[in-house]
N, C-alpha and C positions, 0 to 999 in steps of 0.2 A: 670543295668549300661550299657551294651552292648547296649540294645534296645535305650535307651537315645542318645547315641553316633550316631546311625544308623540315629535317627531322626534330630539331628543338622547336621549331613553330608547331609542327604537329604535337609533339608531348605537350607542350604548354596548353594548347586546345584542349586535348583530352583532361589536364589535370584541372582546367578550369571548369570544364562541364561536370566532372566528378564532384568538384567541390561544389558546384551549383545544385547538385542532384542532392548531394549530403544535407545543404543548407535547407533545400524544399523540404525534404524528409523531416528533419528537426522541427521546422515550424508546423509541418503539418499535424506533427504529431503533439506538438505543444499546444497546437490551436483546437486541438480534436478534444472530445470527451468521451467517458467511457461507455456512454448510451449507444455509442456506433459500434460497439460490439456485444454489451448486455446493457438492456434499458435500466434506467432508474428505477421502476417499480420492481423489478427482480432484486435489484441491489439493496432497496431499503426495506423490502418484504423481509429479505433475509436478516439484515443488521437488525431491524426492530424485534424480531424473533429470538436471534442468538445473543446480540451482542449487546443491545440496550435492555436487554431484559433483567430482572431480578436474579434470576439463575443463571444467568451468563458466566462465563468463566473468570473474565476481569470485567466487572460492570462497577460504574460508579454515578455520580452526579454530574460532573464535569467532565467534558471531553475536549481534546485539543483540535481545532477545527482541521489542521492539516498535519499529517502524522509522518510524512516521508523522511523526515529527519530523525526520527524516533523509532520506528519499527520499520522491518524488511519484510516484504513480502515476495522477496524474488524467489522466482520458482526453477531455480537451475537446479541440475541433476543432484549436485553436492549439497544443497540444502534441504532440500525436500525428498529427495530420492524418488520423485513420483512416477519414473519409468519402472522402477522396480515394482511399483504398488499396480501390477497387471490386473489384479482381482478389483481393482477401483477404478481406474483409468485406461481408457481405450487409447490407441496411437492419436486418434483424433482428437480426444480430451485434451491430451497433452499439448499438441500443436496450438489448440484453442486457448489454453492457459497462458502458452509464452506468449501470442498474441495479445491478451488481456494485459500482462505484466509491463508493457509498455506505457500503459497509462497511469500505473502506481503512484509515481512521482507527482503527477499533476492532480490527484484526487483530493478534494475537499469536502469535508462534511457540509450538507445542505441544511441548515436550521428548520427550514420549513418543512423538511422530511423525517426529523427525528421527534421522539416524543416531547410533549411541554414540559414534562418534569426534568430534562436534561439540559444542562448549559452548553455553549461552545465557548471557547477561549483561544484567541489568536496569539501565541507565543512570540516573544521577540528573540528571534533565534540568534542576533548579535549579542544580546546578554546571555542567554542559554551556553553558547559555546565561547565568551569571552576568556580569554587568557588568564583575566585578571581573577583570582579565586574569590575575592572580596565581593566584586561586582557580580559574578555570577550565582554565588550562594546567597547573597542578599536578595536578588531578585527571585530565584527559587522558592525562598522562605516566604516573601511577601505574595507569591503565586498560590503557595499551599495554604497561607493562613487566610487568604480570601476565597479561595475555592475548595479548599480540603484535597484529598487525593486527585489527580489527573489522570485519564484513561486515554490512551491511544489506540486507533484501529485503522488498519489497512484497508485499500480496495478490496473487497472479497473478490476472488477469482472462481468462475464458474466451469464446469463441464460442458459439454457441448448440449445436453438436454436440461440444464440447469437444475439438476437434481443434486449436483454434489458442488459443495462451495468449500474453498480454502481461505482462510482468513487469520492475520496476524494481529492480536492484542497484547495491550501491556498496562501497567497501572504503576504510578510512579508516586510515592507517597512519603518522599525526604530522602536524605542522603543515607545509601545503603537500606533502602526499604523499596521494594518494588518487585514486580512479577511479570511473566509476560510467556508467550509461547505462539505457535504456529496449530492452528486447529482446522481439521476437515469434518464436516458436517455431512450429512445425507438427508435427503428430503423424503418422509415418508407421509403415509395417511394420517398419522397423528402429529405432523410438523417436522421440524428440523431436528435431526437427532446428531449427537458428537460421536463418530465413529473412531478418529485418529487425533492423539496429540503429540506435537513434534517440537523438538527444540524448547522444551520448557524450562525455564531458569526462574530462580527467587533470590532475593537478597534482602 
């Protein structure tokens, strides 16, 4: 009986340690920022060259400050098949991209680092995802009337040498009006060049 009690106590101790460890990891990631892996200079140099430029795939005047609810930059095998792209990414690149992906949920655009002619808007996600169709659509119509089309951009994810970047962008312009996709760029002597388009959609 005493041995059983010891085993139960040991299991409870191990469970509490594991729970504490997971809690610390979650807090650590949540309180961390992307520049721990890729600095802000690199991130915004890329975004300003490719995403906010007039020639970008999905560019507009107004951007959602936080895009994690709307765009996905999940770099798993099924979504991007980057492991198959051995001519673009090395094994170390793929590992580095997976590490960066942990921070995509917390990424928010910094208004001090985007062009002056671009606006940021914080969306009320409670209204955007409201089950009441009328509340949701009234809010979205007001948002579009005030801002025009709204663009979303994920945290760009980089190769180890920062010469290749993956970004997910989309544009919302109304009910059944939008487009998006995931795009891979390579940095050349002439700037960033789009080399692969993935999962593109339009409605």
